[in-house]
N, C-alpha and C positions, 0 to 999 in steps of 0.2 A: 243515732247518737254515738258517743264515744265508747270505745272499749278500753277499760282501765285494768291493767294486769298488776296484781300484787304478788311479787316474787319473794317468797318467804312468809306467806300469809299466816302460817301457823305460829309465827314468833309471838311470844308474850308481848302484850301491849300494841305492837305494830299493826297486826292484822285487824283486830277489832277496833282499835283506836282510829285507824284510817277509814274503815267501813262506816263507823259512827259519824265521822266528819263528812264523808260522801253523802250519807243519808240527809244531812242538813243542807245540802246544796241544791238550789233551784236550777242553776245553770247546767248541772250534770244529770238532771232527771232524765230517765229513759235509758241511761247508759247500762252497759253490761260490765259487771265487776267480776273479773276472773281471778280466782284464788289459786295460786300455785305454790306447792311445797313438795319436797321429797319425803317429808315425814307425814305419812298418810293419816296417822292417828290425830296429830295436831291439826292437820288440814281439815279433817272431818269435824273436829270440835269447832273450829272457826266457822266452817260453812253452816253447821247446824245452828249456832248462836246467831249468825248473820241472818239466816232465813227466818228464825224465830222473831227477831226484832223487825225485820222487813215487814212481816205479816202483822205484827202488833202495831207498828207505826203507820202501816198502809202507805209505804213509800213506793215510788215507781222505779224500781231497779231490777235488773235481771242478775241473779247471783249464780255463778257456776264455779265448780272446783275441779281441779285435775292435777295429777302427778306427772302428766305428759307435757313437757315444756314446749315442744313444737306446737301442739294444739293450743296451749295457753297463749302463745305469742301471735298466732295467726290473726291478722287484722287489728293488732293493738295500736292504739293512738298514744297511750301513755303506759310506761313501764316503771314501776316503783320497786326498788330493790332494798330489802332488809333481811339479810341472811346471816347465819353463822355456820361454821363447819365443825362437825364433831360435837362432843359434850362440852358445851360452852364454858361452864364454870370450872369443870375439872381441868380443862386445858388452860383457862385463865389463871387458875391457882398455880399451875406450873410456870406459866409465862412470868408471873409476878414473883414467885418465891424462890425458884431455882437460881435466877441471877443473883439474888441476895446471898445465896450460899457460896457464890464465887466472889463475894466482896464488892459487887457492883451495886451501888446505892441508887436503885431506881424506885420510882413511885408508881403504884397502881398497875402498871404493866399491860395496859390495854392498847394504847395508841403510840406512845413514844418509848424511847429507851429500848433495851433488848427485848422486853416483852412485846412492844409494838412491832418489832421486826418479826418475831416468831408468829404473832397473830397475822401479820401481813402475808408471810410465806404460806400460811394455811389457807387464808380466805381469798386472796387475790386470784389464784388460778381458777377457783370456782366462779368468781365474778367475771373473769375474762371469758370463760366458757359460755356464761349467760349472754354476755355482750356479743360474742361471736354468733350465737343464734339470733340475737336481735338484728345484727347487721344482715344476716342472710334472710330472715323471715319478715321483719317489719323495720326496715332501715330508716324510715322516716319518723319513727316513734320518738317522742320526747322521753328521755330516760333520767330518772332521779335515783340517787343513792342515799340511803340512810345508814348503811353499814359502816362500822369502824374497822380499822383505822382510816378515817376519812381522807387525811392528807395523802397517804400512800396508795389507797385504792384509786382515788381520783387521778393521781399522777400516772399510775400504771394503765388505766383504761384510756385516758386521753392521749397517752403516748402511743399505745397500740392502735387505737381507733380514733384518730384526730377528727374525722368527719362525723362521728356519732354525736347526736345532740344530747350531751351528758352533763348533768349538774349534780353536785353534792349538796345535801341539805342537813342542817343540824338545828335542834331546838334550843341550844344554849342561849341564843340571842333573846329568847323569851324572858331571861332573867332581868333584862332591862325593863320590861313591861311590869314586872313585879316590884322592882326596887325604885325606879326613878320617880313615880308619882309621889311617894312618901318623901323622898329626898328633896324633890323640887316643889312640893306642895301644890300640885296641879294634876289634872287628869292626864292620862297617857295620850289621849287624843290631841292634847295641846303641846306635845313634846316631839321635837324633830331630832333624830340622831344620825350620826355617821360612825360606823364601827368597822374594824377590819384588822387583818393579820393573817395568820394561819388558823385553820380549824382548831379550836380548844386553846389557841394561843393568840387571842384577839383582844383588842382594847377599844374602849369608847373614845373616839378621837374628838368628836364635836357633839355638843348637845345644846339645844336652845328651845326657848318657848316660841311656839308658832305665832301666838297673837302679838307678842311684843318684839320678837326676834332677839330677845335678850339672852346672853350666854348663860347656860345653866350650871357651868362648872363652879363658879364662885360659891353658890349655895351648897353644891355637892361637897366641896372642900370644907365648908363650914360645918356641915352636919355629918360628915363621913364617920368620925370616931364614935360619936354618940349612937348613930344609926346602926353601924355594924357591930357594935358591942352588945346590941340587944336583939338583932334579927336572928331568927331561928329557921329551921326547916322541918318538914315532916319526918326526916330521917334522924335528926338529933334535936328534938324539941326542947330538951333540957340543957342544951349547950349553946348559949348565945354566941354568935360569931364563929361557930364551928366550921372547920375545914377551910380556914382562911389565913393560914400562916404565910404561904407563898403569895396569896392574894394581897395581903397587907404589905408585904415586902416590895412587891412590884409597884403597888400604888405609891408607896413611900419614895422609891427610887426614881420612878419614871413620871409620876404625876397623873397617870391615866387610870381610869376604872377598868379593871379586867372584866371580861364578859363571863368567865366561869371561875371555878374555885380550885382548891389545891389538888384534888385527885387528878384532874386533867392538866392544869397549868404545870404541875410539878414534874410531869412526864418528860418535859422537853428541856429542862434547865439543870445544868450540872451542879449548881449550888442549892437547888430546891430542897434536897433531903435534909439539909441542916436547919431549915426554918419551917418545914411543912408541919401541919397539924395531923400527925400520923394517927392519933387516936380517933379523930373524927373521920378520917379517910376510911379506916377499917370499919367503923360503925356504919358509914354510908354503904360500903360494899356489902357488908353482911345483910343489911336490911334490903338493899336492892336485889341481892341474890335470893333472899327468902321470898320477896314479892314475885319475882320472875318464876321461881320454881313452884309456887303455889297459886299462880295466876288463875288457872281454870277451876281451882277448888272452891272458890267463893264468888258468887255472881256480883257481889258488891264491888269486886275489883274492876269489873268492866261495864256494869250497868250504867255508870255515869257517862260513858261514851255515847249512850243512846238517849240522853236527856235532850229532847228536841226544844224544850223551852230555854235551854242554855245554848246560846249561839256561839259560844267560845269553842274554837277548834283545838283538838288535841295536838295536831301538827300543822305546819304551814302549807302542806302540799295541796290541799283543796283550793284555798284562795289563789295559789299559783296556777293551778290548772284552769280555774275560772278566768284569770287574767289572760292566759294564753288563748283560750277559746274566744274571749271578747275583744282580743287585740287591745287590751286596756292601756298599755304603755305606762304602767305604774312602777314604782320602785319597791323592791323587796329588800329588807335591811341586811340580809346575810345569805349569800349563795357561794358555793365553792366551784370556781372556774379557773382555767389556765390563766396565768398572769400575763395578760396582754397590756403591759405597761400600766397596770393598775396600782402596783406597789413597787417603787423604784429599788427597794433594798433586795429584791429577790429576782432570780433568773426567770425568763419568760415561760419555761415549761412547768415550773412549780405551780401547783394549784393553790390559789389564795382564797381567803374568805373575805368578800367585799360586798357592798350593796349591788343589786342587779336590777336591770330594767326588764319588765315582762311584757311581751306582746306575742303576736302570732308566729314570730320567728323563734320564740323560745326565751332564753335567758341571756342577757348581755351584761357583763360586769361593768362597774363604774370605777373610774380612776379616783384614787385617794391622793389628792395633791398634798405635797409637803409632808409625807409620812415621816414621823420622827425617826431619825437615823439611829439614835441610841437603842430604841426598842426594835427597830428593823434589824439590828445586828443579832439579836436573839433569834429572830425569824430565820435569818440567813444561816445560822448554825445548823439548821435542820436540812438545808438544801441537799448537801452531799449524801446524807444517809437516805433521804427520800429517793433521789435519783438512782443510787446503787441498789436499793431494794427492788425497784422496777427492773433494773438490769439483771439482778440475780434471778428473778422469777422468769423473765423472758428467755434467759439463757440457761436456766436450770443449773445455776452455778453455785456450788458451795463456797468456792474461793471468793466470788463477788459478795456473797452473803456475809462472809467474814469481814470483807472490806467495809460493808455497810455497818457492821458492828463497830469497827474501828473509827468510822467517820462520825459516830454518834457522840455528842458531847458528854453524855452520861458515862460512857465507857472510858476507863482510865488505865486499863491493864491488858496488854495484848495477849499475854499467856493465859490469863483467866478467860478472856473473850474466846480464844480458840477452844479451850476446854469446855466452856459453856455451850458453844455451838455444837460440838460433838455430842455432848450430853443431851441437848434438846433434840437433835436428830434421832438419837437412840430412843428417847422417851416418846417422841411423836413421829416415829418412823412411818406410820400410816399416812401422814400428811406431809412430812418433810423429806421423805425418802427419795423424792425426785431430784434432790440436789446432789450433784456429782462433782 
């Protein structure tokens, strides 16, 4: 059977969530699941919990763990990457808050804006090293990335290794599965969607009822205000409509339902700071941080992943692997792949989030006809900074990193940008010192 390598297996949520999904799969039975991480303590935790539930559930999988990447990759059929570099939240706090001290009004600081650049400059070299080993050791493996910043990681990897079978995956599209049944008053199995854009800056383009082929947008428009004024989430249950200032504004202006909410949407748009729900963003971040840092402290955090009576997957990766193994030729609603004429608004090398066809060849993107040019202009604002981020990393160039900052629509002051870059290199010398 297949060898599945989880790279970054000690990560909170990712490792155990993916293992739990794999245990529910009949198609993957008999496979070897190799857990790899450079953090030996986190890796040991994941391995012990995985083996405990494997024995409890009596599932037929071989679980192995190693801190040796070469050994992990030997014979791999599938490689799934979800890593961070350094102390994730300490560095994230710097990415987010230091630019604000220089008057640059960015949001969240994980994927877009200056914070997204510094995050990229740290994590992409490590992921390129991983992919370099994959190319040498298991070049035919199917490689999937869950790490952020998705747009820039995928662009750098597919630019350096264009022959690698590499796809980015994000669970944000699952928000449609939660929201649309109530909005459209039908089961999700009766809903057909087409969504696309850039990762975390994507919109629902078309939606219809499968049984009648009737357009679903009229009822969404009718129920939008009432529904989103009441909807809550686990992170801010006492604040209906929370984290949707940018979400509401984009819907009002462009008429399409955004896939995600303010914390991510606002990272890419220069006017987002003026309308974002900052209180809810901070509340979301604080709760997410607390959950990640205490993940292994309480078995209730992860025991739900191993509920075999619940066939719901934590992530989409297992159904994707099954579709590749079975040559299913089915459509996945959101994959991140280079823009091979899938969205006209963007250059071909930019990695876009579009539907994908899954079969034994891997993942092939689907063209989105007549993509709205007005929203496409927001996407295209990101192209230059994505391309320059890759150039800065591949050339180890501080000057190109500065130009990537200046290309970012969120940055409006060249002097502040230069000072910010110097400050961040000083603060994060261990990770950014390679820029010369």
